[in-house]
N, C-alpha and C positions, 0 to 999 in steps of 0.2 A: 103138220099140226099148226105151225105158225101161220101159214097162209089161210087155213080154215078159220082160225081165231080172228084174223084180220078181217075176213069177209063178214063174220058174225058181228064184229064191232061196227062195221060200216052199215050193216042192215039196221042196227039200232040207232046210230047217230046220223048216218048219211054222209056223203062226201062233204068236205069243208068248202063252203061257198067262196071263200076269199083266198084259199090256197088250194086251187083246183087239182094240182098234181099230187097232193099229199097222200091221198088214198090209193094212188097208182104206184107208189114207191115199191121197188122190188125187195125180196126177202134178204138180199145181201147187204143192204144199207146198214151201216153201223150207227146206231142212235146212242147218244150220250146216256140216256136213261134206260136203254135196252129195247125200247119200242117207240113208235112215232108219238109225238105230243098230241094232246087232245085240247082243242081250243073252244070247246062248246060253251064253257062258262064266259070266257072273255068275248066270244062272238055275241052273246046275249047282251053283255055290258055295252059293247060297241053299238049294237042295233038300237038299244034303248036310249043311248046318250049322244049319238052322232048328230051333227048339224048339217051334213051333206049326204045326199043319196045320188050317186053318179049314174048316168045312163049306161046300160049294158053295152059294152064294146067301145065306150068312149076312152080317150087318152087318159082322163082322170081315173077311171076305174082300173085301167091297165097299170098305171103308176102305183095306185094304192095297193093293188094285189101283188105287184112286184116287190114293193117294200116289205109287205107282210111276209112274203115268201123268203125274201132275203134274210129277214130276222130269224125265221125258222131255221135256215141253214146255218147261220152263224152261231146260234145258241144250241142247236141240237145235233148237228152232224159232226162226227169226229174225224172223217177222212175227206180230203179235198176231192178225191175221185168220185165221191157220191154227190157233189154239188150239181144242181141243175140250173138254178137261177144265176149262180156265180160262175164267172170264168176263172177257174183255179190258177191258170198260168199268169194272169194279169191282175187279179183282184187285190185291192188294198182298201182299207177303211180308214178314214181320217175324221177325227173328232176335234172340233174347235180349232182347226188349223195346225194341230200337232202332227208329228211325223206319222206317216201311214203304217198300218199293220196289215199283214197278209191274212187271208182267211184261216190258214193253218195256225199262224201265231195267235190270232184271236181265240181260236179253240183252245190252245194251250194256256193262254193267260186267263181266259174267262172273259166272255163278251161284256159282262157287267164291269169288270175291272178296266177294260179298254175304254168303255164309254164314260166311266166316272172318275178315272184317274185325273189329277190336276197338278199343276206345277207351282202352286202356292207354297210358301214355307210350311214345314211340317206342323207347326203349332196351329195353323189355320185349316188343317185337313179335317173336315167333318166326315169324310169317307176315306179310310186309310187302305188304299189298294194293295199295298205291300203286305198287309196283315190278313187279307181276304183271299179265299179260294172261290172257284166257280160255285162249289156246293154251299159254302157259307153264305155267299151273297144271294144265291138262288133261294135258299131257305128263308133268309131274312125278308126278301121281297114277297115271296109266296105267302109268308105269314101275315105281313102287314096289308097286302092287297089280295085277300082270298078269292076275289072275283076276277083278279087280273088287272092289268094296266092297259087300257084300250088305246088304239092308235087310229087316227083318221086323217086322210088327206083333205086339206082345205082349199088349195089352189095350185095349179100348174102354171109356171111362168114361161117355160120353153119346152119344145118337143125334143125327141131323140135326135141325135145321139147324146146330147148333154142336157139332161132334164133338170130343171130347177123347180122346187116346189116348197110349199109351206104345209106344216102339219101340226096336229094337236095330240097330246098324250094325256090320259086322265084315268083316275081310279079312286076308290073310296078306302080311306085309312081305317080299316075295320079290325085289324089285329095289331099286336105290339110290334114295334120296330126296335130291336135290341132292348134297351132299357126304357123306351118311351111308350107310354100307353096310347092306345088308339083314340082318335078324336071322333071318328065316324064321318069326318068331313071329306069332301071331294078335293083331291089334289090334282092339279093340272098344270101343264105348261105348253107354250106355243114355241115352235122352232122352225128352222129352215133346213133344207137338204138339197143335195145334187146327186144325180146318178149319171155316170158315163157308161153307156151301153154299146154293145156291138150290133151288127146287123140282125142277129138272132135275139136281141133284147137280153143277152146275158150281161150281167153287171161286171164292169172292169174296175170302176172306182165308185165309192160311196162316201160322200162328205156330209157330216151332220154338225149343225151349229145350234147349240142350246146352252142355257144357264142351269147347271145342276143345282144351284141354290134354290131355284123355284120348286124343285122336287124335295130337297132336304129341309127347306124352310118349313114345309108343312109337316114333315115327319118329326123333326126335332122339337116342334112346339107341343108335342104330346107330353103329358106329365111324366116325369122320371119315376121309375119304379126300381126296386132293389134287385129284381131278377132279370136275367137275360131272356130274350124272346126264345121260346121253345122251338126246337127243330120240328119240321113237318115231314110227312112222308115224302119219299122221292119219286112217286108216280108222276110221269111227265104230263103236265097240263099246259105246256108252253112256257117260254121264257117270260118272266114278268116284264122284261123290257120289250117283249114281244107278246108277252102277257102284260112286259115293257115293250110289244104289244103289251098288243097289236090286235 
C-alpha cells in the first residue's frame, strides 16, 4: 500500500527536479517524519526568486543539486545506511570552522542545532541550542517561513574533488518566530561552502561559512508579542534549512 500511495503522489506532483533520486527511494528508508519530504512549495519560491539558471549538466547545476540533496539527507533520514549523497563512513559537517559532526550525530542533535550553535557567552545567545530539539526548531522555522527558505548556488570556484562555492539563502518572514510577529519582509544571507567528494560524487566533508546574525537579525526585529509561536503540523515539507533550503 505504501508503494501505491507513493506512486499516486508522484503522479500528482511529479519527480523533484532538483533532488532527482528522491522519488526513487525504496520503501525501507526510514524518514524522520514517516515519509519523504515534499519540496513543492519551496521549489516554487526558488524558481520565482533565483538569480541564476544553470545549464543542464553543468558543474554548477550538479553542485547545486548535490547540496540540495545533502540537506535532504541530513535533515530527513534517520539511518546512515540510507544515505545516497553522503558517504556514511567518512562524512562530517563543519560549520564556521568548529569541530566536525558526523551525519549520524547531526541526526541525533538536530541539523538546525548543528548549524546554529555558537560559542559566544550564554548571555549573547539569540538561539539557545541546548534548549532546542529538532522538532521545536523545525516547527519554529516552518511557522515563520511557511513557503520555506530557498537555496541557490551563485558561483563555483573549484571543481571536484574539493568544490568551493558561494550560495544564497532566502525566504519571507510571514509567520511568527517564537514571540516575534512576522514582518512580511524577505530575509536572506550570502555564504560560502566547500564539499569534499569521492570519485562517485558522494560527500565526505561539507564546510559551511555564514553569519547566523544575518538570519536572526531579520527575525528578531519583528514586534514582540505575548504568546509563543504556535506549533505546526508535522507533515514533512522539507527542512526549513533545506526548506533552510533549499
